[in-house]
C-alpha positions in Angstrom: 1.7 -26.2 4.8 0.3 -26.7 8.3 -3.5 -27.6 8.4 -3.8 -25.1 11.2 -3.3 -22.2 8.7 -5.5 -23.4 5.8 -8.7 -21.6 4.8 -11.4 -24.0 5.9 -14.4 -21.9 5.3 -13.7 -19.5 2.5 -16.6 -17.2 3.5 -15.1 -16.4 6.9 -12.8 -13.5 7.5 -9.1 -14.4 7.5 -5.9 -12.7 8.5 -3.3 -13.4 5.7 0.2 -12.2 5.1 2.0 -12.2 1.8 5.8 -11.9 2.1 8.3 -11.1 -0.6 11.1 -13.8 -1.0 14.3 -13.0 0.9 12.3 -10.1 2.5 13.4 -7.9 -0.4 12.1 -4.4 0.1 10.1 -4.2 -3.2 7.4 -1.7 -2.0 9.6 1.4 -1.5 8.6 3.1 -4.8 5.1 4.4 -5.7 4.8 2.2 -8.8 5.0 -1.1 -6.9 2.7 0.2 -4.2 0.1 1.3 -6.7 0.2 -2.1 -8.4 -0.8 -3.7 -5.2 -3.7 -1.2 -4.5 -4.9 -1.6 -8.1 -4.7 -5.4 -8.0 -6.6 -5.6 -4.7 -9.3 -3.2 -6.1 -9.6 -5.4 -9.2 -10.1 -8.4 -7.0 -12.8 -6.6 -5.1 -14.6 -5.4 -8.2 -14.3 -8.6 -10.3 -13.5 -11.6 -8.2 -15.6 -11.2 -5.0 -12.8 -10.3 -2.6 -13.8 -8.3 0.4 -11.0 -6.4 2.0 -11.7 -5.5 5.6 -8.3 -4.2 6.4 -4.9 -4.0 4.9 -1.4 -2.7 5.4 1.3 -2.7 2.8 4.9 -2.6 4.2 8.1 -2.5 2.3 8.3 -6.3 1.9 5.0 -7.8 3.0 1.3 -7.3 2.9 -1.2 -7.9 5.7 -4.9 -8.3 5.0 -8.1 -9.1 6.8 -10.2 -10.6 3.9 -13.2 -12.7 3.0 -14.8 -13.7 -0.2 -18.4 -13.4 -1.4 -20.2 -16.5 -2.7 -19.4 -18.2 -5.1 -15.8 -16.8 -5.0 -13.3 -19.1 -3.4 -10.7 -17.2 -1.2 -7.7 -19.5 -1.9 -8.4 -19.1 -5.7 -8.5 -15.3 -5.4 -5.2 -15.3 -3.4 -3.5 -17.6 -5.9 -4.6 -15.3 -8.8 -3.6 -12.1 -7.0 -0.2 -13.5 -6.2 0.4 -14.8 -9.7 -0.7 -11.6 -11.4 1.3 -9.3 -9.1 4.4 -11.6 -9.4 4.4 -11.0 -13.1 3.6 -7.3 -12.8 6.3 -6.6 -10.2 8.9 -8.1 -12.6 7.5 -6.1 -15.5 7.9 -2.8 -13.4 11.4 -3.8 -12.3 12.4 -4.4 -15.9 10.8 -1.2 -17.4 10.8 1.5 -14.7 13.9 3.3 -13.4 15.2 0.9 -10.7 18.7 1.2 -9.2 18.4 -2.3 -7.7 17.2 -3.9 -11.0 20.0 -6.5 -11.4 20.1 -7.4 -7.8 16.3 -7.8 -7.4 16.0 -9.9 -10.6 18.8 -12.1 -9.4 17.1 -12.7 -6.1 13.7 -13.5 -7.7 15.4 -15.7 -10.4 17.4 -17.5 -7.8 14.3 -18.3 -5.8 12.4 -19.5 -8.9 15.3 -22.0 -9.7 14.2 -24.2 -6.8 10.5 -24.2 -7.5 9.3 -26.4 -10.3 6.0 -24.5 -10.6 7.7 -21.2 -11.4 9.2 -20.5 -14.8 11.4 -17.4 -14.5 10.9 -15.3 -11.3 9.5 -15.9 -7.9 8.6 -12.8 -6.0 6.3 -14.0 -3.2 7.1 -16.7 -0.6 4.8 -19.7 -0.8 1.6 -19.7 1.2 -0.1 -16.9 3.0 -0.5 -18.2 6.6 -4.3 -17.8 6.7 -5.7 -17.4 10.3 -9.4 -17.6 10.8 -10.8 -14.7 12.7 -13.8 -16.6 14.0 -13.9 -14.8 17.3 -14.2 -11.1 18.0 -11.2 -11.0 20.1 -9.0 -12.5 17.3 -10.5 -10.1 14.8 -9.8 -7.1 17.0 -6.2 -8.3 17.7 -5.5 -8.7 14.0 -7.1 -5.4 13.1 -5.0 -3.7 15.7 -1.8 -5.6 14.6 -2.4 -4.6 10.9 -2.9 -0.9 11.7 -0.1 -0.7 14.3 2.5 -2.3 11.9 3.8 1.1 10.5 4.0 2.4 14.1 6.0 -0.6 15.3 8.2 -0.2 12.3 8.9 3.5 13.2 7.4 4.9 10.0 4.5 6.9 11.6 3.5 8.0 15.0 -0.2 7.7 14.3 -1.7 4.7 12.3 -4.1 6.7 10.1 -1.2 8.8 8.8 0.3 5.8 7.0 -1.0 6.0 3.4 -0.9 2.4 2.4 -3.2 1.1 5.2 -6.9 1.0 6.0 -6.4 2.8 9.3 -7.5 6.0 7.6 -10.8 4.3 6.6 -11.4 3.2 10.1 -10.9 6.8 11.4 -13.6 8.1 9.0 -11.2 9.4 6.3 -10.8 8.3 2.7 -8.1 5.7 2.3 -6.2 4.6 -0.8 -8.9 2.0 -1.5 -12.3 1.2 -0.2 -12.6 -1.5 2.5 -15.6 -3.3 4.0 -15.4 -1.8 7.6 -15.8 -4.3 10.4 -18.7 -3.7 12.8 -17.0 -2.7 16.1 -19.4 -5.2 17.7 -17.3 -7.8 15.9 -14.0 -6.4 17.0 -14.8 -5.2 20.5 -11.3 -4.2 21.3 -10.9 -1.9 18.3 -10.0 1.6 19.7 -12.3 4.4 18.4 -10.2 6.9 16.3 
């Protein structure tokens, strides 16, 4: 992993992306999406994760996150990915899933080449953490996260996408609570 994308100061705000191996569209069914929301909420309540913005797409998750002291952001991310890896497999195996055999094959195939993984590998390695230590970077990443569903052609208005914090930033109730960024931090954030 490049040193450029490592979390150097775990208490800073970071833009991170978690991507499913082979870009498999896992998050197309409510059970998988709810798992991610519930897992992020658990990390907020029990591990010191502060989620400032998020957007869950069909095969990746974008976050603007930080950690409260003494929590260590890389440890929280590791635990989140490990837990959700296991739970995604469990859902695939137990819930109605027309793609079950194909998905399990893809995840098993990716685990075969990773000595750290026993059975199934759902997430790609790493998380490409980018420090948002300038207001302009923070604003750009916040806009990028919230505009992802628009760019993908899913919605025309960002706050209409249910699995994103765009609703929170427009004064509405989102799927989960977020720590809203001060617009003084993100000076380019458009008012909604």
